[in-house]
N, C-alpha and C positions, 0 to 999 in steps of 0.2 A: 270389422265384425268377425267373430269367430265362426268357423265352420262347425257343423254338427259334431264331427269327430273331435275337434279341439275342445268343444264344450264337454263331451263325454269324458275325455282324458282329464280335464280339470276337475270334474265332479268325482272321478275315481280317485284322484290324488287327494282331494279333500276328505273323502271317506276313509282312505288309508291313514291320513293324519289323525283323524278322529279315533280310529281303531287303535293306533299306536298310543295316543294319549290315554285311552281307556285302559290299555294293557299296563302302561306305566303307573297310572293311578292305582290300579288294582294291586300292583306289586311295588308300591312306592318305597317301602322300607328296603326291600331287596335291591331295587334300582339304585337307590341312594348309596347303599353299601358298596355296590359294584362300581359306581361312578367315582366314589371317594377312594377306591382302591382297598377297601377293607375286606372285601370278599371277591372271590373269583366266580365267574359265571358258572363254572362247573359245580360250585357249591350251592347254586340257586336254581334247582331244577324246575320249579314252577314258572319262574320268570323266563328261563331258557325255553321251556316248552311253548309258552305263549308267544314269544318272539319268533321261534322257529315256525310255528303255525302261521304267524302273520307274514313272514318274509319268505316262505318256502317257494313261492312262485318267482321271486326276485333272485333267489340264490341259484347259482349254477348247479346243474344236476349232479355233477361229479363231487361238488362240495357238499351238497345236501346228503349224498350217500357216503360221504367221507372217503371217497376214492381219490379225488384230485385236490383235496384240501380239507381243512378242519371247520365244521359248521360252527363250533364254539368261537373260533378265531374270527370267522366271517361276521358273526353277530356282534362280537366285541368291537371289531373294526367299524361296523355300521353304526353302532351306538356312539362311538367316539367321533365319527364323521358328522353325525347329526348334531352332536353337542357342540362341536367346533364351528359348524356353519349356522348355528342358531335356528335349526329346524324346529318345528313346533313340538315343544316339550312343555309340560305344565310348568308355569313360571315358578311355582313353589319347589319344583324338583330339579331345576336346571343346576348343573354342577358349577359350583363357584370356586 
């Protein structure tokens, strides 16, 4: 049986997955162009801003402020990792 804390963590992860799916669906064309390598995230400011807002608490502070890393690169890497690991992405948008 899960503890209360474990239950809260699972609920939070599910909520974040739903939020990410909502962002990707809202920017489906841009997401697909980025994942297919047709456009760079730098050229997709609406998608980038939505993902930055979504992941700002997960991103290291120095990267978020572009002091210790590049937030564009961090988000690009995160999207690639999620795609490789089969994380919850809308099935119609998963990179083939």
